[in-house]
N, C-alpha and C positions, 0 to 999 in steps of 0.2 A: 313691433313682431321684431325678436331679436334676430339680430345678423352678424352671419359668419363667414370670413373670405378664404380660399385658397390660393396660396401664390405657388402655380408648378412650374418647375424651369423650362417645360413645353409640354405638348400634348401629345404624347405616344399612343398608338391605335388602343395598346393594351388597358389605359388608363379611361377610356370614355366610360364603358357600364359601370366604374368605380363612382364616380361624381354621379352619373344620370342618377344611378340608383339609393347613391348618399343623400342627393339631394331632394328626392322624394322622401326618404325617412328622416331626414329632419324637420321635409315640411309638415309632417304627423305631430311632431311635434310644438310646431309656430315658432321655427327657425328659418331663416331665409340663407341658403345656401349661396354664396357666388363664387366664383371659381375664374381666375386670370393666368394666363400661361405666357411665359417667353417666345424667344426664336431659337429653334436648336439652333448649335455651334455646328462647321460645316461636316466635322465625323458625324452625329447624328443626324445631319439631311441626310448624308451618305446609306444610312440605312433605308430609305424609303419608307417608315414606319410613324411620320409625321400624320396626325389627321386636327382638323378644329372641333370646337365641342358646340354645337348648335345655344346653348344658352350661357358657353361660356365668352370672355374675352382677352384679346390676344394685348399682351404686352411691349409696346416695340422698346427694344433689348439694343444695349452698346456693348461690344465684347472689346476687353482693355489687355493689353497683352504686357506682362511685367514680369522678367525675368524669367523666361518661357510657362509662364502659367499662365490662362486665362482666367481673368473675370469678367462679373458679368452686372450689368446696371441695367435693371429693367425701371422705365417710366411706372409710376406710382399714381400719375394722372387721372389712370380711366377709373381709379378706386374709389375718383371723389372725396367726402371729407371722412377720413381715418377716423372718426368719434360717431360714425354711423355704424358701427363695426364693435360689437364686443368681444369677438374673438381673430387675429388672421392668423393664419396655419402657414410657415413659411417651410424651403428646405431646411435641413439640418447642414447646411454646406457657409463655408468662411467664406467663398468665391461671391457669393453673390452679395452685393456693396448694397443693394436696397434694403438689405436687414436692418445696418446698422442705419439708414435713416428712419426705418421704424419706429429703433430703437429710440433715437432721438429724439421723435414725435412723439415717446412715450404712448405708441399702440399696444394695446394687449397683445401679446406675441406669442405662440404656440410653434415646437419646431416638430417636423415628421422627418424620421431620418434611420442610417444604419444602427446608431447609438455609439461609434468608433467609424475609425477610416480601415475600409477593407478590403479596395479594390488596390491598392494601389503601397510603395514602401509607405508607411508612414513619419512624418518628417517632426522632432519633437515641439517644434517652434508654432507650427501649427497644429500639432494637440492641444499644445496647451488654449489655444486661442479660440479651437471649437468649443473646447470646455468650457470656457468663459462664456462665448459668446450662449451657447446651451444654458447653463446656470440665468441668464436674462431672463429665459423663456419663462410664462405661466403654466406651460404643461408640456409634456413629450409624449409623440404617438411615435413606439417604435416597431419596426418593421418587425422586431423576431425578439422573443425572451433573450435569447441572449445580449439584444443592444440594448433592453433595458436594464438588464445587469450590469453593463458596461457604463450608463449614464448614472444609477442607483451606485453603483460604488464608487465616481468622481463624487458625489453629493446632491446630486440632482432629488428630491423629496420622492421616497416609493410612493405615496399616494396621493404624486401627480404625474405617474406614469401609466399612457395605457398600451397593451402589446398589442399588438392591429392581426399580426399573423399574415403578412403581404402574403398576394397571391393575383391571379389573374381572374377573369372573367372565365368560371368554370365552367357555370350552367350555360350558356351561349356553347362552350365546345364541345361539353358533353354532349348537348342535343345535335351537335355537327355530327359529333361522332357516331351515335344513334343511329344517324340517317343515311352513311355510308353503305352501299350497293357493294357486300362482301365480293359479289358477281365480278364485277368492275374492277376490284381491288386484286381481285387472283389475274382480271383478263391483263391489267398493266403490268403486274411481275412478270406474266409470259411473255403478251408481246413487246413490252416498251423498254424492259430490263430482261430478255432473253432467258424467259425461265429463272429467273432468279430464287435458289433458297434461302441464302439469309439476307433477308437488308435489313444495314442500317441508313441510320437519318438524322443529319445534323442541324439544328435549329438555329439561328439567331445571328445577331451583326458578323459581318466577315474584318473583324479586324485583329489587331495583334494580339490582343489581350483574350482573344477565344483559342489560341493557338492550334489552326487551322493546317498551316505545312504539319504540323506535329501529328496532328491526326492522319493525312492522307500520308506521312512515312510509316506511323505505324500500321496501318488500313492494308499495304503495300502488304508486310508479312500475312496478313490474315487473307489476300485474296490467292497470294501464293499458296497456300494451304486449301484453300477455297475456293474453288474455279468458278462454281456457283455463287458466290459473296459478290453483293453492290452495294453502292454509300451514294446517296441523294442529300444534297447539301441545301438547304433552302435557309434564304437569306440576301443581305446585301451588305455594301459598308465599301472605307479604302481599300481595301484588302482584294477587290471584287476582280481584280484584273490578272492581279498575282495567282488568284487561287483557279481561275478559269485556264491561266497558263499550266498549273502543277495540273490540273486532270485529265489535260488534252491531251497529253501521252497513257491516261489509263482507262481504256474501256469500261473499266468495269464501277466507274464513278462518275456522276450526272450533276450538273447545276442546274438548281430550280428557280433560281430567284426567288425574292420574297412572296412569301405565302399566309395567304390570313383567311377568318371563317370556314366553308367548306373545304377550301381548296388544301388547306391544311391539315384539318380533320381526314382528310381524305390521304394525305401522303403519311400520316400520325397510323392511319390501319393499315398501311401499306407495308410497314418496319418490324422489323421484330425488336432493334433496342435501339436505343437514341443515345447518340457518342458525341461527350461533349466534355474535352477535355481540359478546356482554360474557364474559367468563370460560369461557371453553373450555377445563377440565378433563378430568376421564374420560370425560365425554361423549365426545370423540374418541374414545375406542376401540368405541364405540357405532357410530359413523361407520366404522371400521374396517374390525369385521366383517361389516358390511352392506354392505361397498365402498361407501360413499356418498361421495362429497368433501364437506368439509366447509368451509362460506360463513363467514371469522369476519374482527376486524379488528385494526387495531395496540393496542387498548386495553393500555392499560400494566398493566394488573394484573389477565394470566389467571395461574390458578396452573400450575406446575413444569409440568404433561402438554401445555402450550401447546409444550414443546421437541422434543412426536414431531410435529408438523405440518411440512409442507416445500412451501411456497407454490409452488405452479405443478407437483407431484408425487401431495400427494395433498389439498389442500387450494388456498382462492385468500384469503387475506389483503391486505385492503384498507384504505385508511384511513377511521377514522372519521367518513364524509361518508356522507350518504343516495345521495347517485348517484350514487357510489363503490361503494357498499356493492352497489346495486341493479344497475349494469351488471356488480359482479361475478357476481350472482346470475345475472342474465341470460348471461353467457358460461359459465359452469357449465353452463348446461340447454343451451347446444348439444353435437350428439352426439358430433361429434371432439375437444373437451376433456372432456368427461364419462365418455367411457371410457378416456382418459387417467388422466382423478384416480379414476377407479372402481378401475383396476388399481393405481392407488399406492396408495390405501387398503388396498383390500387383501392388497396386499405387506405394507405397515406393520403388520396383522395380527397377523404370524407374529412379529412382535419381541416385542410387548405382550399377552402369555398370561399365564392365572393360573396355568400351570403354571411358567413362567420362576420368577413373583412368590413362588410357594412356594418354590421351589429357593433362590433368593438370600434369602429371611429367614431357611430353614432354615441355609444355608451360615453366615449371619453369626453364626446363636445357636451354631451347634454350635462355630466358630472362635472364641469368645468362650470359652465351656465348655471349649474345650480347652486355655486359654492361661492357664485359670483356673481350677486344678482346685484347691478352697480345701474341698469336702466327699469 
């Protein structure tokens, strides 16, 4: 039986079903999938969304600080003999020192990643290193189509690139959304939100990249014009205490903490719009599944899933201005536009399903294995 390993940086809740379903899919073709994952850094821990994968193995991880950057060195001992693997899939990141060890040992490597640096300012030297490292891979699994174009333009062979269309477990989310009691949703708006007429929801990490203080200041303008407006904030992270201080004087805002499963689905049903001004990544899939318009900004450091947003079709994208953002939220709450954006979001949800992600991943792995029949 052929064996494939995935080394993931850490194990967030939203990846559990991907690996579980991919494991079963590959097994149908006689391929064993082994999943390994490292320990999260402190900021990631504060999000409170790390989980254990029942068939996965934790890799002891050292974190090394060099010139203000964190490098990671995961132990490869739990993998056993590297010769037992036909392919080892790792994150496309220069910070993972174990990747260089795998290359030194001539292990068959594939990369899984963005294709370029999206979420922070790129440093030319590091971009060159990332490009060099990527070219050492035997295959590339790209989050999105644009990421694939990026590595191909750098010289990576097009016939060894698989576009995944990164997403979350849309099947479970859709099921949880369908199971919500509309009466309880209305009762929550009436009783817990003082008869809210318009509800915005933020879901995600509470860190600087998400620009939540900007969101709150922008929505001050909305609340001033619409007394029935409310904001719900779901998530956790290093800026939790700051956010709690910010909303303590704003009766129209409520903190929910981290929400998963049916709880998350409930608040998606309560909301009318999803407000994500900074780094709109996989959370856009939550909005699509719930049929919620997504209001974001032209922040230059959005993750690759920002490509899924079509301004005026499933979302509104404003400049990073408090007045423009607040106007965007007000416009998206108006019935004609809100209904059009809802329809666009629901249509987008059919394209980015967990089933298609698993199928794309499986196809790429099998194509590589069929072209490299060494065992």
